[in-house]
Structure formats: structure tokens, C-alpha cells
N, C-alpha and C positions, 0 to 999 in steps of 0.2 A: 418467548413472547413473540407473537406474530400477528399484528393487527393492521388493518387498513389505516393509511394516513392521508391527510389532505396534501395538496400540491407542495412539494418540497421547497424549502427556502434555505439559504445558508444558515440562518439562525437556528432552524430546526435541526440541521445536520450537526452543528456545533454542540447543541444541547444534548442530542442523542449520544454523540461520542463521549461527552463528559459523563454520561450515565452508563457507559459500557454497551450501548446499542448501536446497530448499524442497519441501513436500509438495503433491501434487495427487491428486485422485481420478480414476481412469481410467473408461472407459465402463461398467465393471461395478461401479463403486463402491469398488474397491480403492485404498488409499492407497499412493502410491509417492513416492520422493524423486527430485528432479530438480536438475540444474545446467544452466547455459547458457554456451555458448562460441560466439560472442561474448556478452557480458553487456550488458544495457541499463541505463544509468544516466542520471539527469538531474543534470547539474552545477548545483548551486544558484546559482553565480555567473553561469551562462549561461542561466538560466530566462527564456524569452521569453513575455510576455503580450501577445497581440494587442490592438490599440487598442480594438476594440469590447468585448472582455472586460474591459479595464481600466475602461471606462466603466460596464459592468454592475456590477462590484464596487463602484465608487464610489456607484452609485445605491442599493445595499443592498436590492435586491429580495428577496434571500434572507437569512434570519437564519442565521448560521453558528454551530454549536454543536460543542463538543469532547466526545467520549465520553458524549453524552447517551443514546444507545440503540445501543450497539455491536452487539449481536446482531441488531437489526433491519437495520442496515446490511449485515451479512454475508448475512442472508437475502434482502435485496433484490438483492444482487450475485448470489446463487445463482439467483434467479428471473428475473433480467433478461436472461439469454442464451437466445435462441430456438434456437440451435444446440447446446444442451446446456451443461453446466457442469462445471468441475473441483472445485466446492465441494459437499460433501455434509454430512449431519448430524454425522458424526464430526469433520469439520474445524471446523464451527461450534462444537461443544462444546469442542474443544481450544483454539481461539483465544479463545473466551469465557472459558475458565479462565485463559488467559494475560492477557487483558484485566483480569480481577479481580486479578491479581498486578501490574498496572501496567506491562505490557510490550507490550500490543497496544492500539491506539488507533483511534478513528474521528473523521473530520472530516465534519460533516453540514450539509447545506443544508435549511432548513425554510422553508415558506411557508404562510401561513394555518393554522398549527398542524399541518401535515403534513410528514413526512419526504419530501422530493422528490429528494434526490440526496446523494451522499457517496462516501467512500472509507474504506478501513481498511488497516492495516499494522502492522508490528512495529518497535518502537524499542529498540535495544540500543546502549549507548555513544553514539557520535556518528553512528550509522547508522540510517536509516529504510528499512525494506523494504516498499515499496508492494505491496499484494496485489491489490486489485480496486476498481473504481469502478462506480457505477450512477447513472442519472438517470431521473426520471419527468416532469420538466419541462425544457425546453431550457436548457442551460448550467449546470444545478444542480451537476453533478459538476465542471465546469471551475472554478466559483467555489470549490468545496471544495479543489480542487488549488492554486489561488492562495493560499488561506489556509494550506494545509499548508506550502507552500514558504516563505511569510513566517514562519511559526512556526519552521520548521527553521533558517532564517537567523538569526532573533532569538536562538535558544537555542544557537547554536554548532555545529550539526550539520555534518558534512562530506560525507556520502554519502546520496543518495536512489537506492536500487536499484529499478529497474522490471522486472528480470528479463529481459524482452525489449522490443524496440522495435516499437511499432505506428505506423502513419501518424498516428494521432491524437496520440500522445505525441511524435512527431518534430516536430510543429508547435510544441511548447513547448521544443524544444532537446534532446530525448532523443537520446543517441548510443549506439553499440555500441563496446565496448572488449574486448580479449582477456581471457579468464578469468584469466590470470596477473596482468594489470594490475589487474583487479577485486579479486583476493585481496589484493594489496598495499594498495589503497585501503581495503579492508574491515579489514584488520589495524590500519591506522593509525587508522581511525574508531573501532574498538572500544576503543582505549586511552583515548578521551575519556569524560568523565562528564557527559553532557547530560541534561536533564530535560524530557520532552515535556509532561507535564501540570502 
């Protein structure tokens, strides 16, 4: 599904995620809704951390912060793609408003006082919808991902939605499942009352 939508609001975003849809800007900057079949998910119990990354996390080369500068993370994700991006200013404004309502979150890697990597997404019930990642120093986004999964596990989340599966995410255990199976997992996860922050 990919149709034009009016100006995004937090309520529209929440309803879309509850229905398994997510917005993206097309090449002309128009916002459209999308779904994916098959759908990418990262099963929290199957999350795989390569040994070298585990060592890097233990060394604490990066200071990991939660929700310290959400908008900056989104804007870095927008700027980080040389081949264009699906994020535009309208999406940044909508997700930042959702962040202020406590439903969108960032996990950030900092080094020497600078934001050098991170990710952001939406948390509803027991589901976390991962949206995008960026890094300015090697492994910074991977460290943020490890901290995200640890946080989701600790707080009883059931679903980490990645929308699609990339080779990068496949290394961590990301898999594709049919959309119908995804919707069943989503409905179950949304019945939970988890707290991200």
C-alpha cells in the first residue's frame, strides 16, 4: 500500500503503526504509507552479537545515552544516506512531536562529547518499531543496537520490527516472516504495557 497522506500528526503515526504501516517520503518529498510482506523482525531471544562487538561494548568506547537528542539522531539518519533518503523535514517534525509524547525514542552513541551514532524508533505496548540508524564512527550504531535490544529484553518487550531485512541486520539474527504472522505478533505485543524510558 502506498498512498498520499495529509500532514502527519502523532495520532496518525500511532494508528498506522498499530495497523502495521509506516510512512516514508518518496523522491519528490511526498509522504506515503507502506507495509511489507514479508516483514523483517529481530527476535529478541535470537539476537546475535558477534564476539568483536561484544568486546567493544564491554570496553565502553562509546557513552550510550537514551533520548538525549532525538531530533539530531533523526537528522543524522536523514543526512547519512548518499543515495537519497526517505526521511524529510515533515517526518522529522512528526516523529519529534511523537517523541515529546513519550512514544518515539533514540539510543545514541557519544564519544568525546559528540553524537557519533545511533538509532531511533517508536515504542507502543510491547513492540518497538526500528526506523533508522546512522554512524559517524565505526561500530557506533552497532553499539546502540546492542543497548536497544538489552533494554527491550529487560523491560519485557516482545517485538522488534525492522520492516525489511538488510544484510547488515541479518548478521544480528534478523529474519523475514509473512505479513499475517507479523500482524499476529504485533497484536499480541500491543496488548502489553511496557515502558521504554
